[in-house]
C-alpha positions in Angstrom: -74.1 83.8 45.6 -75.3 83.4 42.1 -74.0 80.4 40.3 -73.0 80.7 36.6 -75.5 79.0 34.2 -74.8 75.3 33.7 -72.9 75.0 37.0 -74.1 73.0 40.0 -72.7 72.4 43.6 -71.8 68.9 44.5 -71.9 68.3 48.2 -70.5 65.3 50.1 -73.2 62.9 50.9 -73.6 62.4 54.7 -73.0 58.8 55.8 -75.5 57.8 58.4 -75.1 54.8 60.8 -73.5 53.7 63.9 -70.4 52.0 62.6 -68.3 50.2 65.3 -64.7 50.4 64.2 -61.4 50.7 66.0 -60.6 54.2 67.1 -57.3 54.1 65.3 -58.9 53.3 61.9 -58.7 56.3 59.7 -62.0 58.3 59.3 -61.8 58.1 55.5 -61.6 54.3 55.7 -64.5 54.3 58.2 -66.6 56.4 55.8 -65.7 54.0 52.9 -66.9 51.0 54.9 -70.1 52.6 56.0 -70.9 53.8 52.5 -70.7 50.1 51.6 -73.0 49.1 54.5 -70.2 47.6 56.6 -71.5 48.3 60.1 -68.5 47.0 62.2 -65.1 45.6 62.0 -66.6 42.2 62.6 -68.0 42.3 59.1 -64.6 42.4 57.6 -64.3 38.8 58.4 -65.4 37.1 55.2 -64.9 33.5 56.1 -67.6 30.9 55.4 -68.0 30.3 59.1 -69.7 33.7 59.3 -72.5 32.8 56.9 -76.0 32.8 58.3 -77.0 29.2 58.9 -79.6 27.6 56.5 -81.9 26.5 59.4 -83.1 30.1 59.7 -84.8 30.0 56.4 -88.6 29.3 56.7 -89.6 26.1 54.9 -86.1 24.7 54.6 -87.0 21.5 56.6 -90.0 20.7 54.3 -87.7 21.4 51.2 -85.0 19.1 52.5 -87.4 16.4 53.4 -88.9 16.5 49.9 -85.5 16.3 48.2 -84.0 13.6 50.5 -87.1 11.5 49.9 -86.7 12.0 46.1 -83.0 10.9 46.3 -83.7 7.8 48.4 -86.5 6.6 46.1 -84.7 7.6 42.8 -87.5 9.9 41.9 -87.4 12.0 38.7 -86.4 15.6 39.4 -87.0 18.5 37.0 -85.5 21.9 37.6 -87.4 24.9 36.0 -85.0 27.8 35.6 -85.4 31.5 34.9 -83.9 33.0 31.7 -81.3 35.5 33.1 -77.9 35.1 34.6 -79.2 34.4 38.1 -81.6 31.8 36.8 -78.8 30.1 34.7 -76.4 30.0 37.7 -79.2 28.9 40.0 -79.9 26.0 37.6 -76.3 25.1 37.3 -75.9 25.1 41.1 -79.0 22.8 41.6 -77.9 20.4 38.9 -74.2 20.2 40.0 -75.1 19.9 43.6 -77.9 17.2 43.3 -75.7 15.1 41.0 -72.9 15.2 43.5 -75.4 14.3 46.3 -76.5 11.2 44.4 -79.5 12.3 42.2 -79.7 10.1 39.1 -83.0 11.1 37.4 -82.3 14.8 36.9 -83.3 17.2 34.0 -84.0 20.8 33.6 -86.0 23.1 31.4 -85.8 26.9 30.9 -89.0 28.5 29.4 -88.7 30.5 26.3 -89.7 34.0 27.5 -91.8 34.9 24.5 -93.6 31.5 24.2 -94.4 30.8 27.9 -93.6 34.1 29.7 -92.1 34.3 33.1 -92.3 31.7 36.0 -93.9 28.4 36.4 -96.9 29.0 34.2 -99.6 26.3 33.7 -98.4 26.1 30.1 -94.8 25.3 31.1 -96.1 22.8 33.7 -97.8 20.9 30.9 -94.6 20.9 28.8 -92.7 19.8 31.9 -95.2 17.0 32.5 -94.0 15.3 29.3 -90.8 14.4 31.2 -93.0 12.7 33.9 -91.3 14.3 36.8 -92.1 13.4 40.4 -90.6 16.6 41.7 -90.3 20.1 40.2 -87.8 22.5 41.6 -88.1 26.1 40.6 -85.0 28.3 40.8 -85.1 32.1 40.8 -88.8 32.0 40.1 -92.0 30.5 41.3 -93.1 32.8 44.2 -96.0 34.3 42.1 -96.8 31.1 40.1 -100.0 30.4 42.0 -101.7 28.9 38.9 -98.7 27.0 37.7 -98.1 25.3 41.0 -101.8 24.4 41.3 -101.6 22.8 37.8 -98.5 20.8 38.8 -100.1 19.6 42.0 -103.3 18.7 40.0 -101.0 16.5 37.9 -99.6 14.8 41.0 -96.2 16.5 40.8 -94.6 17.8 44.0 -93.2 21.3 43.7 -90.3 22.9 45.6 -90.3 26.7 45.0 -87.0 28.4 45.6 -87.0 32.1 44.9 -86.0 35.5 46.2 -88.4 37.8 44.6 -91.1 39.6 46.5 -94.3 37.5 46.9 -97.8 38.6 46.0 -100.9 38.6 48.2 -101.3 34.9 47.7 -98.5 32.3 48.0 -98.5 29.2 45.7 -99.6 26.0 47.4 -96.3 24.4 46.8 -95.1 21.1 48.6 -92.3 23.2 50.0 -91.3 26.9 49.6 -88.1 28.6 50.4 -87.7 32.4 50.0 -86.2 34.8 52.5 -88.8 37.4 51.5 -91.9 35.3 52.2 -94.1 36.4 55.2 -92.8 35.5 58.6 -89.4 34.3 57.4 -86.8 35.1 60.1 -83.7 34.9 57.8 -81.7 38.0 58.5 -80.6 38.6 55.0 -83.4 39.6 52.6 -80.9 40.2 49.8 -80.0 36.6 48.7 -80.2 36.2 44.9 -82.0 33.1 43.5 -78.6 31.3 43.3 -78.0 32.0 46.9 -81.4 30.6 47.9 -80.8 27.3 46.1 -77.2 27.1 47.4 -78.6 27.3 50.9 -81.1 24.6 50.2 -78.3 22.3 48.9 -76.3 23.0 52.1 -79.2 22.0 54.2 -79.8 18.9 52.1 -76.2 17.8 52.5 -76.4 18.1 56.2 -79.6 16.1 56.3 -78.1 13.3 54.2 -75.1 13.2 56.5 -77.4 12.7 59.4 -79.1 9.8 57.5 -75.7 8.1 56.8 -76.7 8.5 53.1 -73.2 8.9 51.8 -71.9 5.7 53.7 -74.9 3.7 52.3 -74.2 5.0 48.8 -70.5 4.4 49.2 -69.7 8.0 48.2 -67.9 10.9 49.7 -69.9 13.9 50.8 -69.3 16.7 48.3 -67.6 19.9 49.0 -70.3 22.4 47.9 -67.9 25.3 48.3 -66.8 24.5 44.8 -70.1 25.9 43.6 -69.3 29.4 45.1 -68.0 30.6 41.7 -71.5 30.2 40.4 -73.0 31.7 43.5 -70.8 34.8 43.1 -71.5 35.2 39.5 -75.3 35.0 39.9 -75.3 37.3 43.0 -73.3 40.0 41.2 -75.1 39.7 37.9 -78.5 40.0 39.5 -77.4 43.3 41.2 -78.7 42.4 44.6 -77.5 44.4 47.5 -74.1 43.2 48.8 -75.1 42.9 52.5 -72.7 41.1 54.8 -74.0 37.6 53.9 -73.7 38.3 50.2 -70.3 39.8 50.5 -69.1 36.5 52.1 -70.6 34.5 49.2 -69.1 36.8 46.5 -65.7 37.1 48.2 -65.3 33.3 48.6 -66.5 32.8 45.0 -64.0 35.3 43.6 -61.3 33.7 45.7 -61.9 30.4 44.0 -62.0 31.9 40.6 -58.7 33.8 41.1 -57.2 30.6 42.4 -57.9 28.8 39.1 -60.8 26.8 40.6 -63.7 28.1 38.6 -65.8 25.8 36.5 -64.7 25.7 32.8 -67.7 27.7 31.7 -67.0 30.7 33.8 -63.3 30.6 32.9 -64.2 30.4 29.2 -66.6 33.3 29.4 -64.0 35.4 31.1 -61.5 34.6 28.4 -64.0 35.3 25.7 -64.3 38.8 27.2 -60.6 39.3 27.3 -60.2 38.9 31.0 -57.5 36.9 32.9 -59.4 34.4 35.2 -56.7 34.8 37.9 -57.4 38.5 38.2 -61.1 38.7 38.4 -63.1 41.4 40.2 -66.8 41.8 40.7 -66.9 44.2 37.8 -65.8 41.4 35.5 -68.6 39.2 36.8 -71.2 42.0 36.3 -70.0 43.5 33.0 -68.2 40.7 31.2 -69.6 37.4 32.2 -73.2 38.4 33.2 -74.1 40.1 29.9 -72.8 37.1 27.8 -75.1 34.8 29.8 -78.1 37.2 29.5 -77.6 37.5 25.8 -78.7 33.8 25.4 -81.9 34.4 27.3 -82.6 37.5 25.4 -81.9 36.5 21.8 -82.2 32.7 21.7 -82.4 30.3 24.6 -80.9 30.3 28.0 -80.1 26.5 27.6 -76.9 27.6 25.8 -75.8 29.6 28.9 -76.7 26.8 31.3 -74.9 24.2 29.3 -71.8 26.4 29.3 -71.9 26.5 33.0 -72.5 22.7 33.3 -69.7 21.8 30.9 -66.8 19.9 32.5 -64.9 19.8 29.2 -62.9 23.0 28.7 -63.0 22.7 25.0 -66.8 22.4 24.9 -67.1 25.3 27.4 -64.9 27.5 25.1 -67.1 26.7 22.0 -70.2 27.7 23.9 -68.5 30.8 25.4 -67.6 31.9 21.8 -71.3 31.4 20.8 -72.4 33.5 23.8 -69.9 36.2 23.0 -71.2 36.4 19.4 -74.8 36.6 20.8 -73.7 39.5 23.1 -72.2 41.4 20.2 -75.5 41.0 18.4 -77.3 42.2 21.5 -75.1 45.3 21.7 -75.7 46.1 18.1 -79.5 45.8 18.5 -79.5 47.9 21.5 -77.4 50.6 19.8 -79.7 50.6 16.9 -82.8 50.8 19.0 -81.4 53.6 21.1 -80.5 55.7 18.2 -84.0 55.2 16.7 -85.7 55.9 20.1 -83.6 59.1 20.7 -84.4 60.4 17.3 -88.1 59.7 17.9 -87.9 61.5 21.2 -86.4 64.6 19.7 -89.4 64.7 17.3 -92.0 64.1 20.0 -93.8 67.1 21.4 -94.5 66.5 25.0 -95.3 70.1 26.2 -96.9 69.9 29.6 -98.5 66.5 29.0 -98.0 63.9 31.8 -97.9 61.2 29.2 -97.4 60.7 25.5 -97.5 57.5 23.5 -94.6 56.7 21.2 -96.1 54.5 18.5 -93.4 52.0 17.4 -94.3 51.7 13.7 -94.7 55.5 13.2 -91.3 56.2 14.8 -89.5 53.3 13.4 -89.2 51.5 16.8 -88.9 47.7 16.7 -92.2 45.9 16.7 -90.8 42.4 17.4 -91.1 41.4 21.1 -87.6 39.9 20.9 -86.1 43.3 20.2 -88.5 45.3 22.4 -87.6 43.1 25.4 -84.1 44.4 25.4 -85.0 48.0 24.7 -82.4 50.1 26.6 -83.3 52.4 29.5 -80.7 54.9 28.2 -83.6 57.2 27.3 -83.8 58.2 30.9 -80.3 59.5 30.9 -81.2 63.1 30.0 -83.1 63.1 33.4 -86.2 64.7 31.9 -88.1 61.5 30.7 -89.0 58.1 31.8 -89.1 55.3 29.3 -91.3 52.2 29.7 -90.9 49.6 27.0 -93.9 47.2 27.4 -95.2 44.2 25.5 -98.8 43.6 25.0 -99.0 40.3 26.9 -99.0 40.6 30.7 -96.5 37.9 31.2 -93.8 39.9 29.3 -94.2 43.1 31.4 -94.9 41.3 34.7 -91.3 40.1 34.7 -89.8 43.6 34.4 -91.9 45.4 36.9 -91.7 42.9 39.8 -94.3 44.8 41.8 -98.0 44.1 41.0 -99.2 47.5 42.3 -96.8 49.4 40.0 -97.5 47.1 37.0 -101.3 47.6 37.2 -100.8 51.4 36.7 -98.8 50.9 33.5 -100.3 50.9 30.0 -99.6 48.1 27.6 -97.7 50.2 25.0 -94.2 51.7 24.7 -94.6 55.1 26.4 -92.7 58.2 27.0 -93.7 59.8 30.3 -92.5 63.3 31.1 -90.8 63.6 34.5 -92.8 66.0 36.7 
């Protein structure tokens, strides 16, 4: 049969897997579950009791020992955050949890992506050292910060790395390291976002402090860390990690708290700034309404604004910061639209022929030359399915963040390129 020009056949995608569901469950429902990686009816139970226990994370005992000692001796703790939504929520979880557990000397910094690059670099360590911390905690970064961790240790600062990104060939020589994707880690879920990792560390720390009778000694109640699940859900969804069973529990429980009016003022204010009712929130609202407004701060100014919004306990203050973040997000959308129209016009005038690669000079084609604008260059160029666009900055720390994989990064050139799809 000859298909008319411009027509294509869409066939139903086969669902593979050995799902274990009741025989009376309709086949269409079974297909829907399996398409969402639900393997059995047992995975429909989304209670917190079904979470994987923290003890299965490699390095969790060393991390807890370091933090418990820091609390007992009133040591200065500094959290080094990443500059995206996962990093912001990770930082907020760490600060809110540690304060509720009795930490008193607690601060955070978030590197400016264009001044210091990504991760715990030696430069950001020297900036952090001005605060004279005894312990640095990285959240959503640090697994590739070999040189930065070495600099911190040289300065006598203990380092706890909490991260979820894939490690390189060499791990940083941190005092403690928690990452489900590090070698020989037996944690079943490899899909935790950075916020999920630090949440697990805080759960384990609370259990340790309970065994030490810490809360009785300090005459304080052990905190209910489930109140942080709104932040965990937001960071998990915004970072677009796979929603395996463990992550589905974290997200479902977080959404439940938000819909019951138990979200922190910052999340509620960001939802309202995006025109959403906080009592009727879905994962789409977290991913497309709240997440972009947080990310706009890290892309256009400083993620500290987003973190402060999530840390705010005063609803009025949270609303003011949410309005600022909303304006930044509007600016971000306008910049992206302008960049996309310029880039598409440049592509139309670009003669690729049979070349495997063709450079797209920014100045010649009117593309933005500032790293601030280039960093949020949209990937919409790929939408015509004939080209691959790679916006890259000239300093390795900028493009290292986007590629995540060293082997892939080493093959990329340090210019904005248009590569024909073979």
